[in-house]
Steps between C-alpha positions, in 0.01 A plus 500: 500500500431233760125544456537415132675170575309207643723202424804458721708193568781597734664775704787726409711539814696824537754489781384334820173678561313584177281272288340602170242302307658386174418290195853410392690191610819616668354547846391333825182297521376633835560782743679434826288418801504833685304816588430743214355834397367563152703792363513695173800530265472821296781403262330175400153648555381195691419362841738259670557316828748652744624276779495663844806467719330334798698233684242244611752258648573740786140533617412420859225240473275572796213266592211740445183290527364694204798418279464129572132512407558704185788283381296186559207638299731605214661155489154341482400744225798414282416130525141550379538633147302220334218531752467875431496424128245221532257728682554792262665738743790735430812354654579789735474599865495833683611575856468835680727560799404788726605630837696766684806656333818308576308198622674244279312495168819558301684230698227250420501593132879464483476150647238405241715643221800308627303175487373566147838608362724249675278193509248530217701670223233768489526874454365797693377832364517787746265793437535812712422796270220568253748504212610149598136391510436635151811338354414169668144507363633560147774240525381198692254334261595638160874441541605301804241223482573456129847374595447332837131406522531265797759665724375548860460871574447699816409865445544732798292819515663708774271751675212428268298790642748739336487318167120515500460860617435623142198350323683436173764292674250327726319379186829377356578326827158333507551371146832348602353339812196372309725325252331658199818438303492133601823498697495156659725336757529817705456600863431869559600628844413855605588691816340798668516680832166669436213274392263794550654665192407209274177513300228242542560353154865442582467382857191280500506303175605143576635429154750786545620412848406149606664549839532809718740461787586738781870499587536565870806573708759218508450247779754404767663233284542740207646769722744255655622368165527853362724613788711186474547553128578872513715522814865401514612212725662748740173695521303190595743431783439834669122538461207323661338366183186377675450844652542662160236270352253567782556876504445531123161329493268673254781672312539497124798369305615856445488569873700185577769631270494833681551323833822348369624830357416696814627255763792325329634761258409826677544351849168613647320300767235246405247653741527850360497375143180305563346803672577730209364252245178470701474880525527523122177303469319778687584772246189584292527427128469796264152421368359506853715785626317774692680822585292519818648170620728564799865407463578140576779447747811357342851409594804665351698314240699256707798539271542850647477399863783419732493126555517324830553128543332318212239233557491240226 
């Protein structure tokens, strides 16, 4: 039914989290500034926007150098609409974030989303599955842009290597990134842990991803602010924060969280926690696993050990 309708004026809001394109007059003029998926309503036989329950106000804003650079470039982009138009370019940008799992890509994206939603009245589309990609491709130009043609959009393609692993969906993804449906005023941000899984036509075409940025482990300042934000005041009084920041050099955001869980909640020592996390890096990943490889020495789970005096 939605594909047969091309003229929309407003949104029908159902509850607090669903928005349907509508052509009658008893509805809201715009969707709330938030993060959305494109979903399908079988009863109405149409696509609609479903607001995701993500609390952006509680994010820990860490000073990743990459996030500062990305945010600055996005701000510049959204101030240059007329220049793009004057030179005949589609008004869109693409950014690919890559790096080790748990390194902070999601944290950086959340900070960018927070800025767009809270300060620019924009909206974010989050795409994780192939079904979400297909619904987004069918919805964004033919329906959404008919109602809100100038709303700033950020579209997040999580783990883009998985979305593009089937040729049919890779082609659909390329069409979205190329802007064949003329979706302007949009920044596409994709993440991947495995650039080697991306095809040449997806990875190395500048008009699809204008910037490729490696997200490395958080620096000392980020680690310090993360610990200060996550730990309770009483925790900070009993630990050596500077030691924690030095000992966790090179660790990912996920590993920093594990340090807090292991040392503070499970009452293990910092030294043994760090040792175990470093040992985990030595375990071969499945695709390189060789049954002839000798066993790698490892420590027992420290939650099962008898604890001596803790060193924080």
